[in-house]
N, C-alpha and C positions, 0 to 999 in steps of 0.2 A: 483345771485348772482351779485353786483352790483359796477364791477372794471372802473373806470375814469381809461382810459389808457393818457385823455389829463393831468389830470392831472402829473400823475407819471413822463410821460416827463418830462415835465419841475421840476420836481424836479433836475432833474438830470441837472441844467441849476443852482438854486441854491446852493445844497447842497456841490457840490466841495469848496467851498470860504473857509468852513475850511476845506480843508484836506490838508492844509499843516500848519497851528497848531494842528492841528493831528502827523503828522508825526515832527515834529518840536521838542512836543513830545518823542517819541518817538525817534528820534534818540539818543537824551542827554540824557533820561534816560538808554540805551543801552552803552551812550560812558559811565557815569559812572558805572553802573550795571562788563564792563568789565575790569576798572580799581579795582574796587573793589576784587569783583571778581578772578585778576590775584593774589592782595593780597592776599587773605582767602585761597587760593594755595600754596602759599608760606608756609602764618601758616602750612598748612594743609599737606605738605612737611617737614615739620623742624623738626628738633630732640629735640626738645623744646618739652617737653611736655606741659607747661601752651602757649603756640599756636598756637597747634594744640588743644587745651581743649578750647583757643576762639574763633579757629575758627569753631567750632562742636559746640560751645551755638550759634554760632551768625546763622549760618548753621537754626540749629533747632528752635528757635525762630520764622526767616523771613519764612521761609516754612511752620513752624506749624498754623501762623498769616492768617484771608484773608485779604488778601491785601485792599480793599473800611476800616477795622478794622485802621491798619497803618497810609494811607489817613486822615484817623480823628483826632490819634492820632498824627499824626505828624503838620496837620493842624490848628487842637481844642486845645489841653493837652500839645501840647508842650510849645503852647506863655502863659500856668496858673504859668510853671513851672519857663521858659528864657524870660522873658519880651523885650532883644534883639526881639526875634521871631515876639515880634508883629507887624510886618509889615512884613511879610512871605509872599507871595502874592499865589493866587490859584497854578501858576505856576507852582512857583515852591515847589512849597508840590508836588504835581504832580509828577516833574520830582526825587526829591527826592525818594521820600514811593516809587516808582518804581524803579527807581535802586535800592535802597537800597532789594526791595525784588527778584529781578529777580538775581543781587549778588549772592543770595545764592545759585541757581541752576547752576548758572554762575562755580562758585565755583565747585561744587561737576565732569562739565564738563566737567573744564580744569582738573585739581584730577587725573580724567581719561585719558585724552589724553596728557595725560606727560607719564602714567603709561603704556601706549600703546607701546610708543615707545623698540624698542628691542634695552634692556639691555646689549645684544655684543658690541653695534656698541659704547655704553659709555667706556664701559670697554678697548674696544682698542686704544678710543683716551689716555685716560687714562696708555696705557701700553705706548704711545708717549707723554707722560712727556704731553700735548694739557691740557687748564688751563680749568677749574668749568665753567669760563665763556663764554669762546669758546665754549667750547661742549655745550653749554648749547642754547646760540645764534641761530650757524651751524648748531646743527647736530639735537636736542630733539623743538627749538622751531619748526622750518618747519614742522617736521612732526604733533608734537603736536594738528598744528592749522588746516590740512588739517581734523586730525581726526574727533577735535573738531570740526572745520565747518559747517555741519552740524544736528548738536545738538545746534546748537548757533542762525545759522537758526529760529529752530523750540520754540527758545528764545524769538527771535524773531518777531516773527511773533502772534507770544503771546502775546508780549507787545504792540505794536500796535494794539489790541482788546482793553486791557488792559482800554487804554488811553481813551474808550468812561466811566469810571469812574471818569474822571472827574469832570464831570458836577453836581455829587452829592456836589459836594466844590467850586461849586458859578461857576464855568468855564464853558465856549462855543465850540465849538471843533463839529467835526461831527456828534457825535450823538444828542449831548448836544441840533444842531440847528435842527434837521428834530425830534428829542424830539419835542421841542418850535411849529415846523410848524406841526406838527401832532395833539396839543393842539391847535391850529389858529381851523386847515380845517375840525378838526373830522372823517380825510378822513387815520385811524391806520395804515392798509390794506399796501396801497397808500406811505407811509411814510418808514414805518422800511423797506418793502421790498425796498422798493428806500436805506436804509444805507444800508445793508444787501450786495447789492447787488454794491457800492462803498469799503466799506469796503476788500470785494473778491477780484474786480479789483486791488489795492491794492495789494493787499497776493499773486499775481500772474505776476504781474510786477514784484513785490523782489522776488520772486522763479522764474521767470528768470535767474534774475540776479544773483544770488546766480551761482546758476549754470552756468555760467559762470563764473566766481572767481572759478569755483572750477577745469573746465574745463580746465586754464589757471594756478591755483598754480598745479594741479597734469603735465601739458608740463614735468617740466627734468625729475621727475617719471619714463610715460614711457619709453623717452632719451635712459633710464640707461636698465631700464626692457626692454625693443627691442637690443638694446646691450648688455647684458647677455645671452640671448635667442640668436641671433645671434649667439655669441662662443658657446656656444653649443650644433651648428648646426654638422652633421661628414661633414666630409669629401666627399668630390663629387670626385669621380672619373675621374669621364671627366670632368676634371678638368684642363687647357691645363699645367699646372705645371707637373699637375700625367702623362700625353701624353710625354711628353720632354722626362720625365725623363724614359720614356720606352724601348726609344729612345734611 
């Protein structure tokens, strides 16, 4: 095996130039997916049947269709039906395509997170005449956010890797740059290995940041749990108060 180590390490000075556009596409797509996913979740939890039906249809459609097909429909197909979209850039098509796609997954994650909150807390708040909006913002949403964070993070990880499909629309990002470099040098193994390692580093950094966020969000609940545990501890017979009473 003739592995060119010098060429391999030199790639780490070229490929990172396209990391910012990869991250930007992933972040913008995720923001769009969160908003659409939250809206779909509200429709799923709605008592109105047509709203629930629309949400279920959207989720089924976008989860069942390959991501590449959706990108091609948005970039090549929609401009034929809507002439106003003929100036749509490849970057915008990727952001919208990935955002619409991941929203279908986030909607299910958010719905499960909301349903995982103990209903007894909501009933207790209603018995105190607390409005539904305050209950949702102060009781349901904080707990649902913590419950949904791990799965939402996995969705973002998948989203970062799916940005590599942008090259099929003529947009050069991390994978696209690696593909062109490999085509020029014919050193495919070294190039794609370097691309894969850079993606891996991005995921490792994000996983670390997500871990920090989870710990920060769970601190108030840990304090509450510690207070409850202390209150359940048995009273010690050797406490000063007990010794004074015996005298």
